[in-house]
ROKE-730141 format. One record per atom (N, C-alpha, C, O): x negated, z negated, y; atom name; chain. Coordinates in steps of 0.2 Angstrom, whole numbers, plus 5000, padded with zeros to 4 digits. Layout:
<rs>
<r px="X" pz="Z" py="Y" name="CA" chain="A"/>
...
</rs>
This chain:
<rs>
<r px="4562" pz="4644" py="5709" name="N" chain="A"/>
<r px="4555" pz="4647" py="5709" name="CA" chain="A"/>
<r px="4552" pz="4653" py="5714" name="C" chain="A"/>
<r px="4548" pz="4652" py="5717" name="O" chain="A"/>
<r px="4556" pz="4658" py="5713" name="N" chain="A"/>
<r px="4557" pz="4664" py="5717" name="CA" chain="A"/>
<r px="4558" pz="4662" py="5725" name="C" chain="A"/>
<r px="4555" pz="4665" py="5729" name="O" chain="A"/>
<r px="4562" pz="4659" py="5726" name="N" chain="A"/>
<r px="4564" pz="4657" py="5733" name="CA" chain="A"/>
<r px="4558" pz="4653" py="5737" name="C" chain="A"/>
<r px="4556" pz="4654" py="5742" name="O" chain="A"/>
<r px="4555" pz="4648" py="5733" name="N" chain="A"/>
<r px="4548" pz="4645" py="5734" name="CA" chain="A"/>
<r px="4543" pz="4649" py="5736" name="C" chain="A"/>
<r px="4539" pz="4649" py="5741" name="O" chain="A"/>
<r px="4543" pz="4654" py="5731" name="N" chain="A"/>
<r px="4537" pz="4659" py="5733" name="CA" chain="A"/>
<r px="4539" pz="4665" py="5739" name="C" chain="A"/>
<r px="4535" pz="4667" py="5743" name="O" chain="A"/>
<r px="4544" pz="4666" py="5739" name="N" chain="A"/>
<r px="4547" pz="4670" py="5746" name="CA" chain="A"/>
<r px="4545" pz="4666" py="5752" name="C" chain="A"/>
<r px="4542" pz="4668" py="5757" name="O" chain="A"/>
<r px="4547" pz="4660" py="5752" name="N" chain="A"/>
<r px="4546" pz="4654" py="5758" name="CA" chain="A"/>
<r px="4539" pz="4653" py="5759" name="C" chain="A"/>
<r px="4537" pz="4653" py="5765" name="O" chain="A"/>
<r px="4535" pz="4653" py="5754" name="N" chain="A"/>
<r px="4528" pz="4652" py="5756" name="CA" chain="A"/>
<r px="4525" pz="4658" py="5758" name="C" chain="A"/>
<r px="4520" pz="4658" py="5762" name="O" chain="A"/>
<r px="4526" pz="4664" py="5757" name="N" chain="A"/>
<r px="4524" pz="4671" py="5759" name="CA" chain="A"/>
<r px="4525" pz="4672" py="5767" name="C" chain="A"/>
<r px="4522" pz="4672" py="5771" name="O" chain="A"/>
<r px="4531" pz="4671" py="5767" name="N" chain="A"/>
<r px="4535" pz="4671" py="5775" name="CA" chain="A"/>
<r px="4531" pz="4666" py="5778" name="C" chain="A"/>
<r px="4528" pz="4669" py="5783" name="O" chain="A"/>
<r px="4531" pz="4659" py="5777" name="N" chain="A"/>
<r px="4528" pz="4656" py="5782" name="CA" chain="A"/>
<r px="4521" pz="4657" py="5783" name="C" chain="A"/>
<r px="4519" pz="4656" py="5789" name="O" chain="A"/>
<r px="4517" pz="4659" py="5779" name="N" chain="A"/>
<r px="4509" pz="4661" py="5780" name="CA" chain="A"/>
<r px="4509" pz="4667" py="5783" name="C" chain="A"/>
<r px="4505" pz="4667" py="5787" name="O" chain="A"/>
<r px="4514" pz="4672" py="5782" name="N" chain="A"/>
<r px="4512" pz="4679" py="5785" name="CA" chain="A"/>
<r px="4514" pz="4678" py="5792" name="C" chain="A"/>
<r px="4511" pz="4682" py="5796" name="O" chain="A"/>
<r px="4519" pz="4674" py="5794" name="N" chain="A"/>
<r px="4520" pz="4674" py="5801" name="CA" chain="A"/>
<r px="4517" pz="4668" py="5805" name="C" chain="A"/>
<r px="4518" pz="4666" py="5811" name="O" chain="A"/>
<r px="4512" pz="4665" py="5802" name="N" chain="A"/>
<r px="4507" pz="4660" py="5804" name="CA" chain="A"/>
<r px="4510" pz="4653" py="5807" name="C" chain="A"/>
<r px="4508" pz="4651" py="5812" name="O" chain="A"/>
<r px="4514" pz="4651" py="5803" name="N" chain="A"/>
<r px="4517" pz="4645" py="5803" name="CA" chain="A"/>
<r px="4515" pz="4639" py="5800" name="C" chain="A"/>
<r px="4516" pz="4633" py="5801" name="O" chain="A"/>
<r px="4509" pz="4641" py="5795" name="N" chain="A"/>
<r px="4506" pz="4636" py="5792" name="CA" chain="A"/>
<r px="4501" pz="4632" py="5797" name="C" chain="A"/>
<r px="4497" pz="4635" py="5801" name="O" chain="A"/>
<r px="4501" pz="4625" py="5796" name="N" chain="A"/>
<r px="4496" pz="4621" py="5800" name="CA" chain="A"/>
<r px="4500" pz="4621" py="5807" name="C" chain="A"/>
<r px="4496" pz="4621" py="5812" name="O" chain="A"/>
<r px="4507" pz="4620" py="5808" name="N" chain="A"/>
<r px="4511" pz="4620" py="5813" name="CA" chain="A"/>
<r px="4508" pz="4615" py="5817" name="C" chain="A"/>
<r px="4507" pz="4615" py="5823" name="O" chain="A"/>
<r px="4507" pz="4608" py="5813" name="N" chain="A"/>
<r px="4505" pz="4601" py="5817" name="CA" chain="A"/>
<r px="4498" pz="4603" py="5821" name="C" chain="A"/>
<r px="4497" pz="4599" py="5826" name="O" chain="A"/>
<r px="4494" pz="4607" py="5819" name="N" chain="A"/>
<r px="4488" pz="4607" py="5823" name="CA" chain="A"/>
<r px="4489" pz="4611" py="5830" name="C" chain="A"/>
<r px="4485" pz="4611" py="5835" name="O" chain="A"/>
<r px="4494" pz="4615" py="5830" name="N" chain="A"/>
<r px="4495" pz="4618" py="5837" name="CA" chain="A"/>
<r px="4500" pz="4615" py="5842" name="C" chain="A"/>
<r px="4502" pz="4618" py="5847" name="O" chain="A"/>
<r px="4503" pz="4610" py="5839" name="N" chain="A"/>
<r px="4509" pz="4608" py="5843" name="CA" chain="A"/>
<r px="4507" pz="4600" py="5846" name="C" chain="A"/>
<r px="4502" pz="4597" py="5845" name="O" chain="A"/>
<r px="4510" pz="4599" py="5850" name="N" chain="A"/>
<r px="4510" pz="4593" py="5856" name="CA" chain="A"/>
<r px="4514" pz="4586" py="5853" name="C" chain="A"/>
<r px="4519" pz="4586" py="5855" name="O" chain="A"/>
<r px="4511" pz="4582" py="5849" name="N" chain="A"/>
<r px="4515" pz="4577" py="5847" name="CA" chain="A"/>
<r px="4518" pz="4572" py="5852" name="C" chain="A"/>
<r px="4523" pz="4569" py="5851" name="O" chain="A"/>
<r px="4515" pz="4571" py="5858" name="N" chain="A"/>
<r px="4517" pz="4567" py="5863" name="CA" chain="A"/>
<r px="4526" pz="4570" py="5866" name="C" chain="A"/>
<r px="4531" pz="4568" py="5867" name="O" chain="A"/>
<r px="4524" pz="4577" py="5867" name="N" chain="A"/>
<r px="4530" pz="4580" py="5869" name="CA" chain="A"/>
<r px="4535" pz="4581" py="5863" name="C" chain="A"/>
<r px="4541" pz="4581" py="5864" name="O" chain="A"/>
<r px="4532" pz="4580" py="5857" name="N" chain="A"/>
<r px="4537" pz="4580" py="5850" name="CA" chain="A"/>
<r px="4541" pz="4574" py="5851" name="C" chain="A"/>
<r px="4548" pz="4574" py="5850" name="O" chain="A"/>
<r px="4537" pz="4568" py="5853" name="N" chain="A"/>
<r px="4540" pz="4562" py="5853" name="CA" chain="A"/>
<r px="4546" pz="4562" py="5858" name="C" chain="A"/>
<r px="4552" pz="4561" py="5857" name="O" chain="A"/>
<r px="4545" pz="4564" py="5864" name="N" chain="A"/>
<r px="4549" pz="4564" py="5870" name="CA" chain="A"/>
<r px="4556" pz="4568" py="5867" name="C" chain="A"/>
<r px="4561" pz="4566" py="5867" name="O" chain="A"/>
<r px="4555" pz="4574" py="5866" name="N" chain="A"/>
<r px="4560" pz="4577" py="5862" name="CA" chain="A"/>
<r px="4564" pz="4574" py="5857" name="C" chain="A"/>
<r px="4571" pz="4575" py="5857" name="O" chain="A"/>
<r px="4562" pz="4571" py="5853" name="N" chain="A"/>
<r px="4564" pz="4567" py="5847" name="CA" chain="A"/>
<r px="4569" pz="4561" py="5849" name="C" chain="A"/>
<r px="4575" pz="4560" py="5847" name="O" chain="A"/>
<r px="4566" pz="4558" py="5855" name="N" chain="A"/>
<r px="4569" pz="4553" py="5858" name="CA" chain="A"/>
<r px="4576" pz="4555" py="5863" name="C" chain="A"/>
<r px="4581" pz="4552" py="5863" name="O" chain="A"/>
<r px="4574" pz="4560" py="5866" name="N" chain="A"/>
<r px="4579" pz="4564" py="5869" name="CA" chain="A"/>
<r px="4584" pz="4566" py="5866" name="C" chain="A"/>
<r px="4590" pz="4565" py="5869" name="O" chain="A"/>
<r px="4583" pz="4569" py="5860" name="N" chain="A"/>
<r px="4589" pz="4571" py="5855" name="CA" chain="A"/>
<r px="4592" pz="4565" py="5852" name="C" chain="A"/>
<r px="4597" pz="4566" py="5849" name="O" chain="A"/>
<r px="4589" pz="4559" py="5851" name="N" chain="A"/>
<r px="4592" pz="4553" py="5848" name="CA" chain="A"/>
<r px="4592" pz="4555" py="5841" name="C" chain="A"/>
<r px="4597" pz="4553" py="5838" name="O" chain="A"/>
<r px="4588" pz="4557" py="5838" name="N" chain="A"/>
<r px="4587" pz="4558" py="5830" name="CA" chain="A"/>
<r px="4587" pz="4552" py="5827" name="C" chain="A"/>
<r px="4589" pz="4552" py="5821" name="O" chain="A"/>
<r px="4585" pz="4546" py="5830" name="N" chain="A"/>
<r px="4586" pz="4541" py="5826" name="CA" chain="A"/>
<r px="4592" pz="4538" py="5825" name="C" chain="A"/>
<r px="4593" pz="4534" py="5821" name="O" chain="A"/>
<r px="4599" pz="4540" py="5828" name="N" chain="A"/>
<r px="4604" pz="4538" py="5828" name="CA" chain="A"/>
<r px="4608" pz="4540" py="5821" name="C" chain="A"/>
<r px="4614" pz="4537" py="5820" name="O" chain="A"/>
<r px="4605" pz="4545" py="5816" name="N" chain="A"/>
<r px="4607" pz="4546" py="5811" name="CA" chain="A"/>
<r px="4601" pz="4545" py="5805" name="C" chain="A"/>
<r px="4602" pz="4544" py="5800" name="O" chain="A"/>
<r px="4594" pz="4547" py="5807" name="N" chain="A"/>
<r px="4588" pz="4546" py="5802" name="CA" chain="A"/>
<r px="4586" pz="4539" py="5802" name="C" chain="A"/>
<r px="4581" pz="4536" py="5799" name="O" chain="A"/>
<r px="4589" pz="4536" py="5807" name="N" chain="A"/>
<r px="4586" pz="4528" py="5807" name="CA" chain="A"/>
<r px="4580" pz="4527" py="5810" name="C" chain="A"/>
<r px="4576" pz="4532" py="5812" name="O" chain="A"/>
<r px="4578" pz="4521" py="5810" name="N" chain="A"/>
<r px="4572" pz="4518" py="5814" name="CA" chain="A"/>
<r px="4565" pz="4521" py="5811" name="C" chain="A"/>
<r px="4564" pz="4522" py="5805" name="O" chain="A"/>
<r px="4563" pz="4523" py="5815" name="N" chain="A"/>
<r px="4556" pz="4527" py="5813" name="CA" chain="A"/>
<r px="4558" pz="4533" py="5810" name="C" chain="A"/>
<r px="4554" pz="4536" py="5806" name="O" chain="A"/>
<r px="4563" pz="4535" py="5810" name="N" chain="A"/>
<r px="4566" pz="4542" py="5807" name="CA" chain="A"/>
<r px="4564" pz="4541" py="5799" name="C" chain="A"/>
<r px="4563" pz="4546" py="5795" name="O" chain="A"/>
<r px="4565" pz="4535" py="5796" name="N" chain="A"/>
<r px="4564" pz="4533" py="5790" name="CA" chain="A"/>
<r px="4569" pz="4529" py="5786" name="C" chain="A"/>
<r px="4567" pz="4526" py="5781" name="O" chain="A"/>
<r px="4574" pz="4528" py="5789" name="N" chain="A"/>
<r px="4580" pz="4523" py="5787" name="CA" chain="A"/>
<r px="4586" pz="4525" py="5789" name="C" chain="A"/>
<r px="4590" pz="4522" py="5793" name="O" chain="A"/>
<r px="4588" pz="4531" py="5786" name="N" chain="A"/>
<r px="4593" pz="4535" py="5787" name="CA" chain="A"/>
<r px="4600" pz="4530" py="5787" name="C" chain="A"/>
<r px="4601" pz="4525" py="5782" name="O" chain="A"/>
<r px="4605" pz="4531" py="5792" name="N" chain="A"/>
<r px="4611" pz="4527" py="5793" name="CA" chain="A"/>
<r px="4616" pz="4529" py="5785" name="C" chain="A"/>
<r px="4619" pz="4524" py="5782" name="O" chain="A"/>
<r px="4615" pz="4533" py="5784" name="N" chain="A"/>
<r px="4619" pz="4536" py="5776" name="CA" chain="A"/>
<r px="4615" pz="4539" py="5771" name="C" chain="A"/>
<r px="4611" pz="4544" py="5773" name="O" chain="A"/>
<r px="4615" pz="4537" py="5765" name="N" chain="A"/>
<r px="4612" pz="4541" py="5761" name="CA" chain="A"/>
<r px="4611" pz="4549" py="5760" name="C" chain="A"/>
<r px="4606" pz="4551" py="5757" name="O" chain="A"/>
<r px="4615" pz="4552" py="5763" name="N" chain="A"/>
<r px="4617" pz="4559" py="5764" name="CA" chain="A"/>
<r px="4610" pz="4560" py="5769" name="C" chain="A"/>
<r px="4607" pz="4566" py="5767" name="O" chain="A"/>
<r px="4609" pz="4557" py="5773" name="N" chain="A"/>
<r px="4604" pz="4560" py="5778" name="CA" chain="A"/>
<r px="4597" pz="4558" py="5775" name="C" chain="A"/>
<r px="4596" pz="4553" py="5772" name="O" chain="A"/>
<r px="4594" pz="4562" py="5777" name="N" chain="A"/>
<r px="4586" pz="4563" py="5774" name="CA" chain="A"/>
<r px="4581" pz="4558" py="5778" name="C" chain="A"/>
<r px="4581" pz="4558" py="5784" name="O" chain="A"/>
<r px="4576" pz="4555" py="5774" name="N" chain="A"/>
<r px="4571" pz="4552" py="5778" name="CA" chain="A"/>
<r px="4567" pz="4557" py="5780" name="C" chain="A"/>
<r px="4565" pz="4561" py="5776" name="O" chain="A"/>
<r px="4564" pz="4557" py="5787" name="N" chain="A"/>
<r px="4560" pz="4563" py="5789" name="CA" chain="A"/>
<r px="4554" pz="4561" py="5790" name="C" chain="A"/>
<r px="4549" pz="4566" py="5791" name="O" chain="A"/>
<r px="4552" pz="4554" py="5791" name="N" chain="A"/>
<r px="4545" pz="4551" py="5793" name="CA" chain="A"/>
<r px="4540" pz="4554" py="5788" name="C" chain="A"/>
<r px="4542" pz="4555" py="5783" name="O" chain="A"/>
<r px="4533" pz="4557" py="5790" name="N" chain="A"/>
<r px="4528" pz="4559" py="5785" name="CA" chain="A"/>
<r px="4530" pz="4566" py="5782" name="C" chain="A"/>
<r px="4525" pz="4568" py="5779" name="O" chain="A"/>
<r px="4535" pz="4568" py="5781" name="N" chain="A"/>
<r px="4536" pz="4575" py="5779" name="CA" chain="A"/>
<r px="4531" pz="4580" py="5782" name="C" chain="A"/>
<r px="4529" pz="4579" py="5788" name="O" chain="A"/>
<r px="4531" pz="4586" py="5778" name="N" chain="A"/>
<r px="4526" pz="4591" py="5781" name="CA" chain="A"/>
<r px="4529" pz="4595" py="5787" name="C" chain="A"/>
<r px="4534" pz="4597" py="5787" name="O" chain="A"/>
<r px="4524" pz="4595" py="5792" name="N" chain="A"/>
<r px="4525" pz="4598" py="5798" name="CA" chain="A"/>
<r px="4528" pz="4604" py="5796" name="C" chain="A"/>
<r px="4533" pz="4606" py="5800" name="O" chain="A"/>
<r px="4526" pz="4608" py="5792" name="N" chain="A"/>
<r px="4528" pz="4615" py="5791" name="CA" chain="A"/>
<r px="4535" pz="4615" py="5788" name="C" chain="A"/>
<r px="4539" pz="4619" py="5791" name="O" chain="A"/>
<r px="4537" pz="4610" py="5783" name="N" chain="A"/>
<r px="4544" pz="4609" py="5782" name="CA" chain="A"/>
<r px="4549" pz="4608" py="5785" name="C" chain="A"/>
<r px="4554" pz="4610" py="5785" name="O" chain="A"/>
<r px="4547" pz="4603" py="5790" name="N" chain="A"/>
<r px="4551" pz="4601" py="5795" name="CA" chain="A"/>
<r px="4552" pz="4606" py="5801" name="C" chain="A"/>
<r px="4557" pz="4606" py="5803" name="O" chain="A"/>
<r px="4548" pz="4610" py="5803" name="N" chain="A"/>
<r px="4549" pz="4616" py="5807" name="CA" chain="A"/>
<r px="4553" pz="4622" py="5804" name="C" chain="A"/>
<r px="4557" pz="4625" py="5808" name="O" chain="A"/>
<r px="4552" pz="4623" py="5797" name="N" chain="A"/>
<r px="4556" pz="4628" py="5794" name="CA" chain="A"/>
<r px="4563" pz="4625" py="5793" name="C" chain="A"/>
<r px="4567" pz="4629" py="5794" name="O" chain="A"/>
<r px="4565" pz="4620" py="5793" name="N" chain="A"/>
<r px="4571" pz="4617" py="5792" name="CA" chain="A"/>
<r px="4575" pz="4616" py="5799" name="C" chain="A"/>
<r px="4581" pz="4616" py="5799" name="O" chain="A"/>
<r px="4571" pz="4616" py="5804" name="N" chain="A"/>
<r px="4575" pz="4615" py="5811" name="CA" chain="A"/>
<r px="4576" pz="4622" py="5813" name="C" chain="A"/>
<r px="4581" pz="4623" py="5815" name="O" chain="A"/>
<r px="4571" pz="4626" py="5812" name="N" chain="A"/>
<r px="4573" pz="4633" py="5813" name="CA" chain="A"/>
<r px="4578" pz="4636" py="5809" name="C" chain="A"/>
<r px="4582" pz="4639" py="5813" name="O" chain="A"/>
<r px="4580" pz="4635" py="5802" name="N" chain="A"/>
<r px="4584" pz="4637" py="5799" name="CA" chain="A"/>
<r px="4591" pz="4634" py="5802" name="C" chain="A"/>
<r px="4597" pz="4637" py="5802" name="O" chain="A"/>
<r px="4591" pz="4627" py="5804" name="N" chain="A"/>
<r px="4597" pz="4625" py="5808" name="CA" chain="A"/>
<r px="4599" pz="4629" py="5812" name="C" chain="A"/>
<r px="4605" pz="4631" py="5813" name="O" chain="A"/>
<r px="4594" pz="4631" py="5817" name="N" chain="A"/>
<r px="4595" pz="4635" py="5824" name="CA" chain="A"/>
<r px="4598" pz="4641" py="5821" name="C" chain="A"/>
<r px="4603" pz="4644" py="5824" name="O" chain="A"/>
<r px="4596" pz="4645" py="5816" name="N" chain="A"/>
<r px="4598" pz="4651" py="5814" name="CA" chain="A"/>
<r px="4606" pz="4650" py="5811" name="C" chain="A"/>
<r px="4610" pz="4654" py="5813" name="O" chain="A"/>
<r px="4606" pz="4645" py="5808" name="N" chain="A"/>
<r px="4613" pz="4644" py="5807" name="CA" chain="A"/>
<r px="4616" pz="4648" py="5800" name="C" chain="A"/>
<r px="4612" pz="4650" py="5795" name="O" chain="A"/>
<r px="4621" pz="4649" py="5799" name="N" chain="A"/>
<r px="4625" pz="4653" py="5794" name="CA" chain="A"/>
<r px="4625" pz="4659" py="5794" name="C" chain="A"/>
<r px="4627" pz="4662" py="5789" name="O" chain="A"/>
<r px="4622" pz="4661" py="5800" name="N" chain="A"/>
<r px="4623" pz="4668" py="5803" name="CA" chain="A"/>
<r px="4617" pz="4672" py="5798" name="C" chain="A"/>
<r px="4618" pz="4678" py="5798" name="O" chain="A"/>
<r px="4612" pz="4670" py="5795" name="N" chain="A"/>
<r px="4608" pz="4672" py="5790" name="CA" chain="A"/>
<r px="4606" pz="4670" py="5783" name="C" chain="A"/>
<r px="4602" pz="4666" py="5781" name="O" chain="A"/>
<r px="4610" pz="4672" py="5779" name="N" chain="A"/>
<r px="4612" pz="4668" py="5772" name="CA" chain="A"/>
<r px="4605" pz="4669" py="5769" name="C" chain="A"/>
<r px="4605" pz="4667" py="5763" name="O" chain="A"/>
<r px="4600" pz="4670" py="5770" name="N" chain="A"/>
<r px="4593" pz="4670" py="5767" name="CA" chain="A"/>
<r px="4589" pz="4665" py="5770" name="C" chain="A"/>
<r px="4583" pz="4663" py="5768" name="O" chain="A"/>
<r px="4590" pz="4663" py="5777" name="N" chain="A"/>
<r px="4586" pz="4660" py="5780" name="CA" chain="A"/>
<r px="4589" pz="4652" py="5784" name="C" chain="A"/>
<r px="4585" pz="4647" py="5785" name="O" chain="A"/>
<r px="4595" pz="4654" py="5786" name="N" chain="A"/>
<r px="4599" pz="4649" py="5789" name="CA" chain="A"/>
<r px="4601" pz="4642" py="5785" name="C" chain="A"/>
<r px="4602" pz="4643" py="5779" name="O" chain="A"/>
<r px="4602" pz="4638" py="5788" name="N" chain="A"/>
<r px="4606" pz="4632" py="5786" name="CA" chain="A"/>
<r px="4613" pz="4630" py="5790" name="C" chain="A"/>
<r px="4614" pz="4629" py="5796" name="O" chain="A"/>
<r px="4617" pz="4629" py="5785" name="N" chain="A"/>
<r px="4624" pz="4627" py="5789" name="CA" chain="A"/>
<r px="4625" pz="4619" py="5788" name="C" chain="A"/>
<r px="4627" pz="4616" py="5783" name="O" chain="A"/>
<r px="4625" pz="4617" py="5795" name="N" chain="A"/>
<r px="4626" pz="4611" py="5796" name="CA" chain="A"/>
<r px="4628" pz="4610" py="5803" name="C" chain="A"/>
<r px="4624" pz="4610" py="5807" name="O" chain="A"/>
<r px="4635" pz="4608" py="5804" name="N" chain="A"/>
<r px="4638" pz="4608" py="5812" name="CA" chain="A"/>
<r px="4634" pz="4602" py="5816" name="C" chain="A"/>
<r px="4633" pz="4603" py="5822" name="O" chain="A"/>
<r px="4632" pz="4598" py="5814" name="N" chain="A"/>
<r px="4629" pz="4591" py="5817" name="CA" chain="A"/>
<r px="4622" pz="4595" py="5819" name="C" chain="A"/>
<r px="4622" pz="4598" py="5825" name="O" chain="A"/>
<r px="4617" pz="4596" py="5815" name="N" chain="A"/>
<r px="4611" pz="4599" py="5815" name="CA" chain="A"/>
<r px="4611" pz="4604" py="5820" name="C" chain="A"/>
<r px="4608" pz="4604" py="5825" name="O" chain="A"/>
<r px="4615" pz="4610" py="5817" name="N" chain="A"/>
<r px="4615" pz="4615" py="5821" name="CA" chain="A"/>
<r px="4617" pz="4615" py="5828" name="C" chain="A"/>
<r px="4614" pz="4619" py="5832" name="O" chain="A"/>
<r px="4621" pz="4610" py="5831" name="N" chain="A"/>
<r px="4621" pz="4610" py="5838" name="CA" chain="A"/>
<r px="4616" pz="4606" py="5841" name="C" chain="A"/>
<r px="4615" pz="4606" py="5847" name="O" chain="A"/>
<r px="4612" pz="4601" py="5837" name="N" chain="A"/>
<r px="4607" pz="4597" py="5839" name="CA" chain="A"/>
<r px="4601" pz="4602" py="5842" name="C" chain="A"/>
<r px="4599" pz="4601" py="5848" name="O" chain="A"/>
<r px="4599" pz="4607" py="5838" name="N" chain="A"/>
<r px="4594" pz="4611" py="5840" name="CA" chain="A"/>
<r px="4594" pz="4617" py="5843" name="C" chain="A"/>
<r px="4589" pz="4621" py="5844" name="O" chain="A"/>
<r px="4600" pz="4619" py="5846" name="N" chain="A"/>
<r px="4602" pz="4625" py="5849" name="CA" chain="A"/>
<r px="4599" pz="4626" py="5855" name="C" chain="A"/>
<r px="4597" pz="4632" py="5857" name="O" chain="A"/>
<r px="4597" pz="4620" py="5859" name="N" chain="A"/>
<r px="4594" pz="4621" py="5865" name="CA" chain="A"/>
<r px="4587" pz="4620" py="5866" name="C" chain="A"/>
<r px="4584" pz="4619" py="5872" name="O" chain="A"/>
<r px="4583" pz="4619" py="5860" name="N" chain="A"/>
<r px="4576" pz="4618" py="5859" name="CA" chain="A"/>
<r px="4572" pz="4625" py="5858" name="C" chain="A"/>
<r px="4576" pz="4629" py="5854" name="O" chain="A"/>
<r px="4567" pz="4627" py="5859" name="N" chain="A"/>
<r px="4563" pz="4632" py="5860" name="CA" chain="A"/>
<r px="4559" pz="4631" py="5853" name="C" chain="A"/>
<r px="4559" pz="4626" py="5851" name="O" chain="A"/>
<r px="4556" pz="4638" py="5851" name="N" chain="A"/>
<r px="4553" pz="4638" py="5844" name="CA" chain="A"/>
<r px="4547" pz="4632" py="5846" name="C" chain="A"/>
<r px="4546" pz="4628" py="5842" name="O" chain="A"/>
<r px="4544" pz="4633" py="5851" name="N" chain="A"/>
<r px="4539" pz="4628" py="5852" name="CA" chain="A"/>
<r px="4539" pz="4620" py="5853" name="C" chain="A"/>
<r px="4535" pz="4616" py="5853" name="O" chain="A"/>
<r px="4547" pz="4619" py="5855" name="N" chain="A"/>
<r px="4549" pz="4612" py="5855" name="CA" chain="A"/>
<r px="4550" pz="4611" py="5848" name="C" chain="A"/>
<r px="4548" pz="4605" py="5846" name="O" chain="A"/>
<r px="4552" pz="4615" py="5843" name="N" chain="A"/>
<r px="4553" pz="4614" py="5836" name="CA" chain="A"/>
<r px="4546" pz="4611" py="5833" name="C" chain="A"/>
<r px="4545" pz="4607" py="5829" name="O" chain="A"/>
<r px="4541" pz="4615" py="5836" name="N" chain="A"/>
<r px="4535" pz="4614" py="5833" name="CA" chain="A"/>
<r px="4533" pz="4608" py="5835" name="C" chain="A"/>
<r px="4531" pz="4605" py="5830" name="O" chain="A"/>
<r px="4534" pz="4606" py="5841" name="N" chain="A"/>
<r px="4531" pz="4599" py="5843" name="CA" chain="A"/>
<r px="4535" pz="4593" py="5840" name="C" chain="A"/>
<r px="4533" pz="4588" py="5839" name="O" chain="A"/>
<r px="4541" pz="4594" py="5839" name="N" chain="A"/>
<r px="4546" pz="4589" py="5837" name="CA" chain="A"/>
<r px="4543" pz="4588" py="5828" name="C" chain="A"/>
<r px="4542" pz="4583" py="5826" name="O" chain="A"/>
<r px="4542" pz="4593" py="5825" name="N" chain="A"/>
<r px="4540" pz="4593" py="5817" name="CA" chain="A"/>
<r px="4533" pz="4589" py="5818" name="C" chain="A"/>
<r px="4532" pz="4585" py="5815" name="O" chain="A"/>
<r px="4528" pz="4592" py="5822" name="N" chain="A"/>
<r px="4522" pz="4588" py="5822" name="CA" chain="A"/>
<r px="4522" pz="4581" py="5824" name="C" chain="A"/>
<r px="4518" pz="4577" py="5821" name="O" chain="A"/>
<r px="4525" pz="4578" py="5828" name="N" chain="A"/>
<r px="4528" pz="4571" py="5829" name="CA" chain="A"/>
<r px="4530" pz="4569" py="5824" name="C" chain="A"/>
<r px="4527" pz="4565" py="5822" name="O" chain="A"/>
<r px="4537" pz="4571" py="5820" name="N" chain="A"/>
<r px="4540" pz="4567" py="5814" name="CA" chain="A"/>
<r px="4535" pz="4566" py="5809" name="C" chain="A"/>
<r px="4535" pz="4561" py="5805" name="O" chain="A"/>
<r px="4529" pz="4572" py="5807" name="N" chain="A"/>
<r px="4526" pz="4572" py="5802" name="CA" chain="A"/>
<r px="4520" pz="4568" py="5803" name="C" chain="A"/>
<r px="4517" pz="4566" py="5798" name="O" chain="A"/>
<r px="4518" pz="4565" py="5809" name="N" chain="A"/>
<r px="4514" pz="4559" py="5811" name="CA" chain="A"/>
<r px="4516" pz="4553" py="5809" name="C" chain="A"/>
<r px="4512" pz="4548" py="5809" name="O" chain="A"/>
<r px="4523" pz="4552" py="5808" name="N" chain="A"/>
<r px="4525" pz="4545" py="5807" name="CA" chain="A"/>
<r px="4524" pz="4542" py="5801" name="C" chain="A"/>
<r px="4523" pz="4546" py="5796" name="O" chain="A"/>
<r px="4524" pz="4536" py="5800" name="N" chain="A"/>
<r px="4522" pz="4533" py="5793" name="CA" chain="A"/>
<r px="4529" pz="4533" py="5789" name="C" chain="A"/>
<r px="4534" pz="4530" py="5790" name="O" chain="A"/>
<r px="4527" pz="4536" py="5784" name="N" chain="A"/>
<r px="4534" pz="4538" py="5779" name="CA" chain="A"/>
<r px="4533" pz="4534" py="5773" name="C" chain="A"/>
<r px="4527" pz="4531" py="5772" name="O" chain="A"/>
<r px="4538" pz="4534" py="5769" name="N" chain="A"/>
<r px="4537" pz="4531" py="5762" name="CA" chain="A"/>
<r px="4538" pz="4535" py="5756" name="C" chain="A"/>
<r px="4541" pz="4533" py="5751" name="O" chain="A"/>
<r px="4535" pz="4542" py="5757" name="N" chain="A"/>
<r px="4536" pz="4547" py="5752" name="CA" chain="A"/>
<r px="4532" pz="4544" py="5747" name="C" chain="A"/>
<r px="4527" pz="4541" py="5749" name="O" chain="A"/>
<r px="4533" pz="4546" py="5740" name="N" chain="A"/>
<r px="4529" pz="4544" py="5734" name="CA" chain="A"/>
<r px="4528" pz="4550" py="5732" name="C" chain="A"/>
<r px="4533" pz="4554" py="5730" name="O" chain="A"/>
<r px="4521" pz="4552" py="5730" name="N" chain="A"/>
<r px="4520" pz="4558" py="5725" name="CA" chain="A"/>
<r px="4517" pz="4555" py="5718" name="C" chain="A"/>
<r px="4513" pz="4551" py="5717" name="O" chain="A"/>
<r px="4522" pz="4558" py="5714" name="N" chain="A"/>
<r px="4521" pz="4555" py="5707" name="CA" chain="A"/>
<r px="4516" pz="4559" py="5703" name="C" chain="A"/>
<r px="4517" pz="4565" py="5703" name="O" chain="A"/>
<r px="4512" pz="4556" py="5700" name="N" chain="A"/>
<r px="4507" pz="4561" py="5696" name="CA" chain="A"/>
<r px="4508" pz="4560" py="5689" name="C" chain="A"/>
<r px="4505" pz="4563" py="5685" name="O" chain="A"/>
</rs>
């Protein structure tokens, strides 16, 4: 709970909310295809090749950007970074704007997430 609150405050304070509105989905599509994200996350980024890999299609753009950025930061920052060798190497060559474009494109894909009521 505390982590979620800190994350929400951080994202809103640095202007990352509504990333999809400021990003270029077409450029994001080209970057996703260039990075070959489907090789692990499957067709339409919604059918991972292993159960350990997440479905990405339809996920919130803000969350996707935050996750990609955290992989780029890596294990060097225990409060913000994510430690995964494959994803860390995948995102190193992308700028923040590229990550925003990728997040916008991926969030626009049809996903099968279910919101339980």
